[in-house]
C-alpha positions as CSV (number, residue, x, y, z in Angstrom):
1,M,0.4,0.0,0.1
2,S,1.5,3.3,-1.1
3,K,1.6,6.1,1.0
4,K,-0.5,8.2,-1.9
5,L,-3.1,5.6,-1.4
6,L,-3.7,6.3,2.0
7,A,-3.3,10.0,1.3
8,A,-6.5,9.6,-1.1
9,A,-8.7,8.1,1.6
10,L,-7.3,11.0,4.2
11,I,-7.2,14.0,2.5
12,G,-10.1,13.5,0.0
13,A,-10.3,14.7,-3.8
14,A,-9.2,18.2,-3.7
15,V,-5.6,17.1,-2.4
16,T,-4.7,13.9,-3.6
17,T,-1.0,13.2,-2.3
18,P,0.3,13.6,1.1
19,A,3.1,15.7,2.6
20,I,5.0,13.7,5.1
21,V,7.1,16.1,6.8
22,A,10.2,15.5,8.4
23,E,10.6,17.3,11.5
24,A,13.3,19.7,11.7
25,T,14.8,18.0,8.7
26,L,15.4,21.8,7.2
27,S,15.7,24.8,9.5
28,L,17.2,28.1,9.6
29,D,20.2,28.8,10.9
30,A,21.4,32.2,9.7
31,R,20.2,35.2,7.7
32,Y,21.5,38.1,5.7
33,D,19.3,40.9,5.0
34,S,20.5,43.4,2.5
35,G,17.8,45.9,3.1
36,V,16.2,46.4,-0.3
37,Q,13.4,44.9,-1.7
38,N,12.2,44.8,-5.2
39,E,8.9,43.2,-6.5
40,D,10.7,42.8,-9.9
41,G,13.3,40.8,-8.4
42,G,16.9,40.9,-9.4
43,T,18.0,42.0,-5.5
44,T,20.2,39.0,-3.8
45,E,19.4,36.7,-6.6
46,I,22.4,34.3,-7.2
47,V,24.7,32.7,-4.3
48,E,27.6,30.6,-4.6
49,Y,29.7,29.2,-1.6
50,N,33.2,29.2,-1.8
51,P,34.5,26.1,0.6
52,H,38.0,28.0,0.6
53,T,37.1,30.5,2.7
54,H,33.8,29.3,4.1
55,A,31.9,31.8,2.8
56,T,29.2,33.0,0.3
57,Y,29.2,35.1,-2.6
58,I,26.1,37.1,-3.5
59,V,25.0,38.3,-7.2
60,N,23.2,41.6,-5.9
61,G,21.7,42.8,-9.0
62,E,20.4,46.3,-7.3
63,T,24.2,47.3,-6.4
64,K,25.3,45.5,-9.5
65,K,28.0,44.3,-6.7
66,I,29.7,40.7,-5.8
67,E,28.9,40.7,-1.7
68,A,30.9,38.2,0.4
69,I,29.2,37.1,3.8
70,S,31.5,34.8,6.2
71,L,29.8,31.9,7.5
72,N,32.0,31.9,10.4
73,Y,29.3,33.4,12.5
74,T,28.5,33.2,16.0
75,K,24.8,32.2,17.4
76,D,24.6,36.1,18.3
77,E,25.8,37.1,14.7
78,A,23.6,34.2,12.7
79,M,20.6,36.4,12.3
80,T,22.3,39.7,11.3
81,L,24.8,38.5,9.0
82,K,26.8,41.4,7.2
83,P,29.1,41.5,4.2
84,F,32.8,41.7,4.6
85,L,33.5,42.2,1.1
86,S,32.0,44.1,-1.7
87,I,33.4,43.9,-5.6
88,D,32.6,46.5,-7.9
89,I,32.5,44.4,-11.3
90,A,31.8,47.5,-13.1
91,K,35.1,49.3,-12.1
92,T,37.0,46.1,-12.4
93,I,36.1,45.9,-16.1
94,A,36.8,49.3,-16.9
95,T,40.3,48.9,-15.7
96,F,41.2,47.0,-18.8
97,D,38.6,47.6,-21.2
98,Q,37.0,51.4,-20.9
99,T,34.8,51.0,-24.1
100,F,32.4,48.1,-22.6
101,E,29.0,49.6,-21.6
102,Y,28.2,47.5,-18.4
103,G,25.0,45.8,-18.9
104,D,24.0,43.4,-16.1
105,L,25.7,41.0,-13.6
106,T,24.3,37.6,-14.3
107,S,26.1,34.9,-12.7
108,I,29.2,33.6,-10.0
109,T,30.8,30.3,-10.1
110,V,33.8,29.4,-7.9
111,H,36.8,27.2,-8.6
112,P,36.8,23.8,-6.8
113,K,40.5,23.6,-5.9
114,E,41.3,27.2,-5.9
115,N,40.1,30.6,-3.9
116,V,39.0,31.7,-7.4
117,I,35.9,33.0,-8.6
118,A,34.5,33.9,-12.0
119,V,31.4,36.2,-12.8
120,S,29.2,36.5,-16.2
121,V,28.6,40.1,-17.2
122,Q,26.2,41.0,-20.2
123,A,26.8,44.3,-22.1
124,K,24.3,46.9,-22.2
125,G,23.8,46.6,-25.7
126,Y,21.4,43.4,-26.6
127,N,23.3,42.3,-29.8
128,T,27.1,43.0,-28.2
129,A,29.4,40.2,-26.6
130,G,29.6,39.9,-22.8
131,Y,32.5,38.8,-20.5
132,A,33.8,36.2,-17.9
133,V,35.9,38.0,-15.4
134,V,37.9,35.9,-13.1
135,L,39.0,37.0,-9.4
136,T,40.4,35.9,-6.2
137,G,38.5,35.4,-3.4
138,D,39.0,38.8,-2.1
139,G,38.3,40.6,-5.5
140,K,41.5,40.7,-7.3
141,L,41.4,40.8,-10.8
142,L,43.5,37.9,-12.3
143,G,42.0,37.8,-15.9
144,A,39.0,38.5,-18.4
145,T,37.8,37.6,-21.8
146,K,34.9,38.1,-24.1
147,V,32.4,35.5,-24.6
148,G,29.0,35.3,-26.5
149,I,26.2,37.6,-26.5
150,Q,24.1,37.8,-23.3
151,P,26.0,35.3,-20.6
152,D,23.6,34.2,-18.5
153,N,25.0,31.6,-16.6
154,I,28.7,30.7,-15.6
155,T,30.1,27.8,-14.1
156,F,33.6,25.6,-13.7
157,T,34.1,22.2,-14.7
158,T,34.3,19.7,-12.0
159,D,37.7,19.5,-12.0
160,G,38.3,23.3,-12.6
161,T,40.1,22.9,-16.0
162,K,37.3,24.8,-17.9
163,L,35.4,27.8,-17.5
164,L,31.7,28.0,-19.4
165,T,29.4,30.4,-19.7
166,A,25.8,30.0,-21.3
167,N,25.0,33.1,-23.8
168,E,21.4,33.4,-24.1
169,G,21.4,35.8,-27.3
170,E,17.6,36.5,-26.6
171,P,15.9,38.8,-29.2
172,R,15.2,41.7,-26.4
173,E,13.7,43.9,-29.2
174,G,11.3,41.5,-30.6
175,Y,11.0,40.1,-33.9
176,G,10.8,41.7,-37.1
177,S,12.7,41.9,-40.5
178,E,15.0,44.9,-39.2
179,I,15.4,43.2,-35.8
180,V,18.5,41.3,-35.0
181,D,18.1,37.9,-33.3
182,P,21.5,37.0,-31.6
183,K,22.9,33.7,-31.8
184,G,22.9,31.6,-28.8
185,S,25.8,30.2,-27.7
186,I,28.3,28.3,-25.4
187,S,31.9,29.9,-24.5
188,V,34.2,27.4,-23.4
189,I,37.7,28.9,-21.6
190,N,40.3,26.6,-20.9
191,T,41.4,27.6,-17.2
192,A,43.9,24.5,-16.9
193,N,47.2,26.9,-17.6
194,G,46.1,29.7,-15.1
195,F,44.0,33.0,-15.6
196,S,46.1,35.7,-16.7
197,A,45.7,34.8,-21.0
198,L,42.3,33.5,-20.9
199,T,40.6,33.2,-24.2
200,A,37.1,31.9,-25.3
201,E,36.2,29.3,-27.9
202,T,32.5,30.3,-28.6
203,L,30.3,27.1,-29.8
204,Y,27.3,28.0,-32.0
205,F,24.5,25.8,-33.4
206,E,25.0,26.5,-37.2
207,A,25.5,22.5,-37.7
208,F,21.5,22.2,-36.9
209,D,20.5,24.9,-39.5
210,T,20.2,22.7,-42.5
211,A,16.7,21.3,-43.7
212,E,17.6,17.8,-42.4
213,K,19.0,18.6,-38.8
214,R,16.3,20.8,-38.3
215,A,13.4,18.5,-39.3
216,E,15.0,16.2,-36.7
217,L,14.9,19.0,-33.8
218,V,11.1,19.2,-34.6
219,A,10.6,15.7,-34.7
220,D,12.1,15.3,-30.9
221,N,9.7,18.3,-29.9
222,V,12.4,20.6,-29.9
223,I,10.7,24.1,-29.8
224,L,11.8,26.3,-32.7
225,K,10.0,29.3,-34.3
226,K,8.7,28.7,-38.0
227,N,11.1,29.8,-40.6
228,T,14.1,30.5,-38.3
229,N,17.6,28.7,-38.2
230,P,18.2,26.7,-34.8
231,S,21.5,28.8,-34.6
232,E,19.7,31.8,-33.9
233,D,16.4,30.3,-32.1
234,L,18.2,28.2,-29.3
235,E,19.0,30.1,-26.1
236,P,21.4,28.5,-23.9
237,E,20.0,29.4,-20.3
238,Y,21.9,27.1,-17.7
239,I,25.1,24.8,-17.7
240,A,25.3,21.5,-15.4
241,V,28.6,19.9,-15.7
242,N,29.1,16.0,-14.9
243,E,31.2,14.5,-12.2
244,A,33.9,13.4,-14.6
245,S,34.0,17.1,-16.5
246,T,33.7,15.3,-19.5
247,M,30.0,16.5,-20.6
248,A,28.1,19.7,-20.2
249,Y,24.5,19.9,-20.3
250,V,23.0,23.1,-21.4
251,A,19.5,24.1,-20.9
252,L,17.7,25.5,-23.9
253,Q,14.8,26.7,-21.4
254,E,12.5,28.5,-24.5
255,N,13.3,25.6,-26.7
256,N,12.2,23.2,-24.1
257,A,15.4,21.0,-24.7
258,V,18.8,20.4,-23.7
259,A,22.1,20.6,-25.4
260,T,24.9,18.3,-24.9
261,I,28.5,19.2,-24.8
262,D,31.6,17.0,-25.3
263,L,34.4,18.6,-23.3
264,T,36.9,16.9,-24.5
265,S,36.5,17.9,-28.1
266,N,34.6,21.2,-27.6
267,E,31.5,20.2,-29.8
268,V,27.6,20.4,-29.7
269,V,27.2,16.8,-30.1
270,S,23.4,16.8,-29.4
271,V,20.2,18.7,-28.6
272,K,17.4,16.9,-27.6
273,G,13.7,17.9,-26.8
274,L,12.2,16.9,-23.1
275,G,8.9,16.2,-24.4
276,F,5.6,17.0,-22.5
277,K,4.0,16.4,-19.4
278,D,0.3,15.1,-19.6
279,H,-1.6,16.7,-17.0
280,S,-4.5,14.3,-17.6
281,K,-2.9,11.1,-16.5
282,P,-3.2,10.5,-12.5
283,G,-0.1,11.9,-10.5
284,N,0.0,14.8,-12.9
285,E,-2.9,17.1,-11.3
286,I,-2.8,20.8,-11.0
287,D,-5.1,23.5,-10.1
288,L,-5.3,25.6,-13.3
289,L,-8.0,28.0,-12.4
290,K,-7.6,31.0,-10.9
291,D,-11.1,30.6,-9.2
292,G,-10.0,31.8,-5.3
293,K,-10.1,28.1,-4.4
294,I,-8.2,25.2,-4.2
295,E,-9.4,22.1,-6.8
296,I,-5.8,20.3,-7.7
297,K,-7.5,18.2,-10.1
298,N,-6.7,16.1,-13.9
299,E,-6.7,18.5,-16.8
300,N,-6.6,18.1,-20.8
301,Y,-3.4,20.0,-20.9
302,F,0.1,19.2,-21.6
303,G,3.1,21.2,-19.5
304,I,6.5,22.0,-21.4
305,Y,9.0,21.4,-19.1
306,M,11.2,24.5,-19.7
307,P,13.4,23.9,-17.1
308,D,15.6,26.9,-15.7
309,G,18.2,25.3,-13.1
310,M,19.7,22.2,-13.4
311,A,22.1,20.1,-11.9
312,T,23.9,16.7,-12.8
313,V,24.4,13.8,-10.2
314,T,26.4,10.5,-11.0
315,I,24.7,7.5,-9.1
316,N,26.2,4.2,-9.7
317,G,28.1,5.1,-12.7
318,K,25.4,6.8,-14.5
319,D,25.2,10.4,-15.2
320,Y,21.5,11.8,-14.8
321,L,20.1,15.5,-15.0
322,V,17.7,17.1,-12.5
323,T,15.6,20.0,-13.3
324,A,14.0,22.6,-12.1
325,N,10.8,22.9,-14.3
326,E,9.8,26.6,-14.1
327,G,8.4,27.4,-17.6
328,D,9.4,30.3,-19.7
329,G,9.1,31.3,-23.0
330,R,10.0,34.3,-25.2
331,E,8.5,37.5,-23.9
332,W,10.2,40.4,-26.0
333,G,8.1,42.9,-28.1
334,E,5.2,44.6,-27.4
335,E,1.8,42.1,-26.1
336,D,-0.3,43.3,-28.7
337,R,2.3,42.3,-31.5
338,E,1.4,39.4,-33.6
339,N,4.4,37.5,-32.8
340,F,4.4,37.8,-29.3
341,H,5.2,34.3,-27.1
342,L,2.0,34.4,-24.8
343,N,-1.5,33.9,-25.4
344,E,-4.1,35.0,-22.4
345,I,-7.2,33.3,-22.7
346,E,-9.7,35.4,-21.2
347,T,-12.7,33.4,-19.5
348,D,-13.9,33.5,-16.1
349,E,-10.8,32.4,-15.1
350,E,-7.5,33.2,-16.7
351,I,-5.3,30.7,-17.8
352,V,-2.2,31.3,-19.8
353,T,-1.4,29.1,-22.8
354,Y,1.3,28.6,-25.3
355,D,0.3,30.3,-28.7
356,T,1.5,27.3,-31.0
357,S,0.9,28.9,-34.1
358,G,4.1,30.3,-34.9
359,Y,6.0,27.6,-33.6
360,D,7.5,24.0,-34.7
361,G,7.6,20.9,-32.1
362,F,4.7,20.7,-31.0
363,V,1.4,17.9,-31.8
364,E,-1.5,19.5,-33.4
365,G,-4.4,19.5,-31.6
366,Q,-3.0,19.5,-28.2
367,D,-3.1,22.4,-25.7
368,Y,0.1,23.6,-23.7
369,I,0.9,25.5,-20.5
370,F,4.1,26.7,-19.4
371,G,6.2,24.5,-17.2
372,A,5.8,21.3,-15.3
373,R,5.1,22.4,-11.8
374,S,7.6,19.9,-11.0
375,F,11.2,18.8,-10.4
376,A,12.5,15.9,-13.1
377,I,15.4,13.7,-13.4
378,F,16.5,12.6,-17.1
379,D,18.6,10.0,-18.3
380,A,21.7,12.4,-19.4
381,E,22.2,9.9,-22.3
382,T,18.7,9.7,-23.5
383,M,16.9,12.9,-22.0
384,D,14.4,10.0,-21.1
385,V,12.2,10.8,-18.1
386,V,13.3,8.9,-15.1
387,F,11.4,10.6,-12.1
388,D,8.8,13.5,-12.0
389,S,7.5,14.6,-8.7
390,G,3.8,15.3,-10.7
391,S,1.4,17.2,-8.3
392,D,3.6,16.9,-5.3
393,F,4.4,20.4,-5.3
394,E,0.9,22.0,-5.7
395,T,-0.4,19.3,-3.0
396,M,1.9,20.1,-0.5
397,T,1.9,24.0,-0.7
398,A,-1.7,23.6,-0.2
399,Q,-1.5,21.5,2.7
400,H,1.2,24.0,4.5
401,H,-0.4,27.0,3.4
402,P,-4.3,26.8,2.4
403,E,-4.8,30.4,2.9
404,H,-2.0,31.4,0.1
405,F,-1.9,28.3,-2.2
406,N,-0.3,29.5,-5.2
407,A,0.3,33.0,-4.0
408,S,2.7,34.9,-6.2
409,N,6.0,36.4,-4.9
410,T,4.3,40.0,-5.1
411,N,1.3,39.3,-3.1
412,V,-0.4,36.5,-0.9
413,K,-3.6,36.3,-2.8
414,L,-4.9,32.7,-2.9
415,D,-4.9,31.1,-6.3
416,N,-3.0,34.0,-8.0
417,R,-0.6,31.7,-9.9
418,S,-3.0,29.0,-10.5
419,G,-3.6,30.0,-14.5
420,K,0.2,30.9,-14.4
421,K,2.9,28.2,-13.9
422,G,1.6,27.5,-10.4
423,P,4.8,27.5,-7.9
424,E,7.1,27.8,-10.6
425,P,10.3,25.9,-9.6
426,E,13.2,28.1,-10.3
427,D,16.6,26.3,-9.2
428,V,17.7,23.1,-8.1
429,K,20.7,21.8,-6.2
430,I,22.2,18.9,-5.3
431,G,24.0,17.6,-2.0
432,K,24.8,14.8,-0.1
433,V,24.2,13.9,3.5
434,G,26.4,10.4,5.0
435,D,25.6,8.2,1.8
436,E,22.1,9.4,1.0
437,I,21.6,11.9,-2.1
438,F,19.2,15.0,-2.1
439,A,17.6,17.4,-4.6
440,Y,16.7,20.4,-2.8
441,I,14.1,22.7,-5.3
442,G,13.2,26.5,-4.6
443,L,9.8,27.4,-5.8
444,E,10.0,31.1,-6.8
445,R,6.3,32.2,-6.4
446,I,4.6,31.2,-3.1
447,G,8.5,30.5,-2.1
448,G,10.2,27.7,0.1
449,V,12.4,24.7,-0.5
450,M,11.7,21.1,-1.3
451,M,13.7,18.4,-0.2
452,Y,13.8,15.1,-2.2
453,N,15.8,11.9,-1.4
454,I,17.1,11.0,-4.8
455,T,19.6,8.1,-4.1
456,N,17.2,6.1,-5.9
457,P,16.4,8.2,-9.0
458,A,13.5,6.3,-10.3
459,S,11.8,6.3,-7.1
460,A,12.9,9.7,-5.4
461,K,10.8,10.1,-2.3
462,F,9.8,13.5,-0.6
463,V,11.6,14.5,2.6
464,D,10.5,17.9,3.9
465,Y,9.1,21.6,2.8
466,L,10.4,24.7,4.7
467,N,9.0,28.3,3.7
468,L,10.1,31.5,5.8
469,R,8.2,33.5,3.9
470,D,5.9,35.7,6.4
471,F,2.3,36.1,4.8
472,S,1.2,38.6,6.8
473,D,2.3,41.1,4.1
474,D,2.7,40.7,0.5
475,I,6.8,41.0,0.7
476,K,7.7,39.9,4.1
477,G,10.1,37.6,5.4
478,D,12.3,35.1,2.9
479,V,10.6,36.0,-0.5
480,S,11.4,34.3,-4.0
481,P,14.1,31.7,-4.0
482,E,16.0,32.2,-7.1
483,G,19.6,30.9,-6.3
484,M,20.9,28.1,-4.1
485,A,24.1,26.8,-3.2
486,V,25.0,23.5,-1.0
487,I,27.6,23.7,1.7
488,T,29.6,20.8,1.4
489,K,31.3,20.6,5.0
490,E,30.4,16.8,6.0
491,D,30.2,18.1,9.5
492,K,27.4,20.5,8.9
493,P,26.0,20.1,5.5
494,Q,23.8,23.2,5.0
495,L,21.8,25.3,2.1
496,I,22.3,28.5,1.1
497,V,19.2,30.5,-0.4
498,G,19.1,33.8,-2.2
499,H,15.5,35.7,-2.3
500,E,15.7,38.0,-5.3
501,V,12.4,40.0,-4.1
502,S,13.0,40.3,-0.2
503,G,16.5,40.8,-0.4
504,T,17.2,38.2,2.0
505,V,19.6,35.4,2.0
506,T,19.2,32.3,4.4
507,V,21.5,29.7,5.2
508,L,19.7,26.3,6.0
509,N,20.4,23.5,8.2
510,V,19.9,19.8,6.9
511,K,19.6,17.1,9.1
512,E,18.7,13.6,7.3
513,E,20.0,10.9,9.9
514,P,17.4,10.1,12.7
515,P,18.5,9.8,16.0
516,A,20.7,7.2,16.9
517,F,18.7,4.9,19.2
518,K,20.8,2.3,21.1
519,D,17.5,0.3,22.3
520,I,16.7,-0.7,18.5
521,E,20.2,-2.1,17.6
522,N,19.4,-5.3,17.9
523,H,15.5,-5.2,17.2
524,P,14.0,-7.1,14.3
525,D,12.1,-3.9,13.2
526,K,15.3,-1.6,13.4
527,E,14.7,-0.7,9.8
528,A,11.2,0.3,9.9
529,I,11.5,2.4,13.3
530,A,14.2,4.4,11.4
531,N,12.5,5.2,8.5
532,V,9.3,6.2,10.4
533,T,11.4,8.7,12.6
534,K,13.6,9.7,9.6
535,R,10.1,10.8,8.1
536,G,9.0,12.3,11.4
537,L,5.7,10.6,11.8
538,F,6.9,9.9,15.5
539,N,10.1,10.4,17.6
540,G,11.9,8.5,20.2
541,V,11.1,9.1,23.9
542,N,14.1,11.1,24.0
543,D,17.2,11.3,21.6
544,K,18.7,8.1,22.8
545,T,15.7,5.8,23.4
546,F,13.0,4.8,21.2
547,A,11.0,2.5,23.7
548,P,10.0,-0.1,20.8
549,N,8.3,-2.4,23.5
550,K,6.0,0.1,25.2
551,P,2.4,0.5,24.3
552,F,1.4,3.1,21.8
553,S,-1.3,5.4,23.0
554,R,-4.7,6.4,21.3
555,S,-3.7,10.0,21.4
556,H,-0.3,8.9,19.5
557,A,-2.3,6.8,16.8
558,A,-4.1,9.8,16.1
559,L,-1.4,11.9,15.9
560,V,0.9,10.0,13.1
561,L,-1.9,9.0,10.9
562,H,-2.7,12.8,11.1
563,R,0.6,13.6,10.2
564,L,0.7,11.1,7.7
565,A,-2.4,12.7,5.9
566,G,-0.5,16.0,5.8
567,T,-2.1,17.6,9.2
568,P,-5.7,18.4,7.2
569,A,-7.9,20.7,8.9
570,S,-10.6,19.5,11.3
571,N,-13.3,21.2,13.4
572,T,-12.2,21.0,17.1
573,T,-13.9,18.7,19.6
574,N,-12.8,19.7,23.1
575,F,-11.9,16.4,25.3
576,N,-11.3,16.9,29.1
577,D,-8.0,14.9,28.6
578,I,-6.4,16.6,25.8
579,T,-4.0,20.0,26.1
580,A,-1.7,20.4,23.2
581,S,-2.8,21.7,20.4
582,A,-1.4,19.4,17.9
583,T,-2.9,16.5,19.6
584,E,-6.0,18.2,19.8
585,D,-6.2,19.0,16.1
586,A,-5.3,15.2,15.4
587,V,-7.7,13.6,17.5
588,S,-10.4,15.8,16.6
589,W,-9.8,14.9,13.0
590,A,-9.6,11.4,14.0
591,V,-12.9,11.2,15.8
592,A,-14.6,13.4,12.8
593,N,-13.8,10.7,10.5
594,Q,-14.7,7.4,12.8
595,F,-11.1,6.4,12.4
596,I,-10.6,6.4,16.1
597,S,-13.8,6.4,18.5
598,P,-13.6,8.6,22.1
599,L,-14.3,6.7,25.4
600,N,-16.8,9.2,25.9
601,N,-18.2,12.7,24.8
602,K,-15.8,14.2,27.2
603,V,-12.8,11.8,27.3
604,F,-10.9,10.5,24.4
605,G,-8.6,8.0,26.2
606,A,-5.1,9.9,25.1
607,A,-3.0,7.9,27.1
608,K,-4.7,4.9,27.1
609,P,-2.4,2.4,24.9
610,I,-4.6,1.6,21.5
611,T,-5.0,-2.0,21.2
612,R,-4.1,-3.9,17.8
613,E,-7.7,-4.2,16.8
614,E,-8.5,-0.7,17.5
615,F,-5.4,0.4,15.4
616,A,-6.4,-1.8,12.5
617,V,-10.0,-0.3,12.4
618,A,-8.3,3.6,12.0
619,V,-6.0,2.4,9.5
620,Y,-8.8,0.1,7.7
621,N,-11.4,2.9,7.5
622,A,-9.2,5.4,6.3
623,L,-8.0,3.0,3.2
624,K,-11.7,2.0,3.3
625,A,-13.1,5.4,3.0
626,A,-11.5,6.1,-0.5
627,G,-11.9,2.8,-1.9
628,Q,-8.2,1.8,-1.6
629,I,-8.4,-1.5,0.0
630,T,-10.4,-4.7,-0.7
631,A,-12.4,-6.1,1.8
632,A,-11.7,-9.5,3.2
633,E,-13.8,-12.2,4.9
634,A,-12.7,-13.4,8.5
635,P,-11.6,-16.0,9.9
636,V,-8.1,-15.7,9.5
637,Y,-6.5,-16.2,12.4
638,T,-6.7,-19.0,15.1
639,D,-7.6,-16.7,17.7
640,D,-10.3,-15.1,15.8
641,V,-13.0,-15.5,18.4
642,D,-11.2,-13.1,20.5
643,I,-11.5,-10.2,17.4
644,S,-14.5,-7.8,18.2
645,A,-17.0,-8.1,15.6
646,H,-16.9,-4.6,14.1
647,A,-13.1,-5.0,13.8
648,K,-13.1,-8.6,12.0
649,E,-13.3,-7.1,8.4
650,A,-10.4,-4.6,9.2
651,V,-8.2,-7.5,10.5
652,A,-8.7,-9.6,7.6
653,S,-8.4,-7.1,4.9
654,L,-5.1,-5.6,6.1
655,K,-3.7,-9.1,6.6
656,A,-4.8,-9.9,3.0
657,A,-3.0,-6.4,1.9
658,G,0.1,-7.5,3.7
659,I,-0.3,-4.1,5.5
660,M,-0.8,-5.4,9.3
661,T,0.0,-8.9,10.3
662,G,-0.2,-11.2,13.5
663,T,2.3,-13.9,14.7
664,N,2.0,-17.7,14.3
665,N,-1.6,-16.9,13.1
666,E,-2.4,-15.4,16.3
667,F,-3.6,-11.8,16.1
668,H,-3.9,-10.8,19.6
669,P,-6.7,-8.2,19.2
670,K,-6.9,-7.0,22.5
671,Q,-3.2,-6.5,23.1
672,S,-1.5,-3.2,23.4
673,L,-0.1,-2.0,20.1
674,T,3.5,-1.4,20.7
675,R,5.6,1.2,19.2
676,A,7.7,-0.8,17.1
677,Q,4.2,-2.7,16.1
678,A,2.8,0.7,14.8
679,A,6.6,1.6,12.9
680,V,6.2,-1.5,10.9
681,V,2.4,-0.7,9.9
682,L,3.3,3.1,9.2
683,D,6.7,2.1,7.2
684,K,4.3,0.0,5.2
685,L,2.2,2.8,4.2
686,L,5.1,4.8,3.2
687,K,6.3,2.0,0.8
């Protein structure tokens, strides 16, 4: 029995997948506030971690400077971090090129082996080459070189021998016979011999301009403007390099494709489309209507992945590409122009769809929307989808922030972004905790960071969601994650998040391993106990003790089922033996849904151990309510006569489903359920 099936029973039609929230998996450790907010974004936009100085470098779009903040802070300093360094890149470039008209500082990267940083800078003119500038960690110029037009992202290879820029080449004056659409490109800079005499080899896409090659791209669902050469139309957005530094993968966001670069020969070896996400299929539900309510359901639309941030990960010798599927089209020119990219359909509710009439690469007769409202894992060789988070992001944000579901990053209105890309995944980073591999995904609109365990790429699992936005005002707290960086210190893994609207940067603690309970080392149910505590369903009695053989109370049973369901709201029922608000909510919910019966109208029996048959009834009723379990007939155990009449069907059905069983063909229905036995049942529901 999967956790999704359980959630369908517990939550209902509007929200069909659960949020199993691990306690304190992601938590705030420190914050920097630049003091500058901008609803258009671009403040503390891109962040990068420098392991050589244990500092974070921040691209500040407002000041057009690089700011550096030490992460060697004390507890008293943690919430009021201050920069120790500010680097004026415009002035730096002016020292060697006084003719360059500075436009925008777009990205930063840190050398993997040396205390060296590099930044990408766009020219003011939209059709003018930009710069890659290399500096020491304290801001001293080491070298620079011209790159392609509009460098948007910069990265060192994992071995540090090359520096790459993705040069977007957007048609920022729109389209027209007298208007230039700059060619997108990738610049490759050799840094193996130092940084003082840098030159860039810029790779273009002319090889795909033949009629045959263009037709192949279109057949692979690469989105191309009609009657346009791929060399002009392909727009590199982001670069991710594999662990071996042999391949680079370049997001062509507007084209819904990825280009693969062979770094041993500096050649573009392929451009592959990412396909489309069918929102009519179970698991891909969305809220598409801006109607002021939460209604996550299947729709007859196809999502265009169009990833922004990407990351590579090598698992068991195989390369995977992990993508944040934002969705973004060419929005240059005036909206009333015939060739403007967006097509807004004005009905009672607003839905933004892709106007396919001027583009190749689509399937005729299908309706398309921007983005996939998810993160995905692709086979880096074939670009086949290995995993997609489906409807998780909208489901989880709905459960955590129902009053501000699908809010924008400039207002907290419920449902504001449902017709326009929903939570809008922006960036993704990969980090390791012990032997486990995790993906962190920032949600640009409603805010917050999702955390998934991707150790097994085909069955990635949700771990946590943390949103530090203050919804008491439109822009308050930490709003609009844009760039992220992983802190790689093994003793304290952390995540840095830059928020481009609120102008803040947060440092988050990452905790994956559950407490090392000394009393389960030799227990047969050790694995199940570790899994449910890791997922935050319930804890030990203290940091070192789980007490596996102690009884599981009735209130704890209500609490874990409530957590498993994503803590749905319920009308409060007042019982004299319950004081904690979280327990009160859980018990009220369990009683209202007739999962667990109170002792009487005033007493729930919170501290009383729940019997094995009572727990079986609670779980079975939840599953039965949504038709997710098949009823079985008793008798099934030799002590069937001891099972209460109202519990016989539940006990038999859970045994048949393999969810809850007895021992030696006896169920022991009136015995107290132990904490370990509860963990075993819950672990099966999570799988």
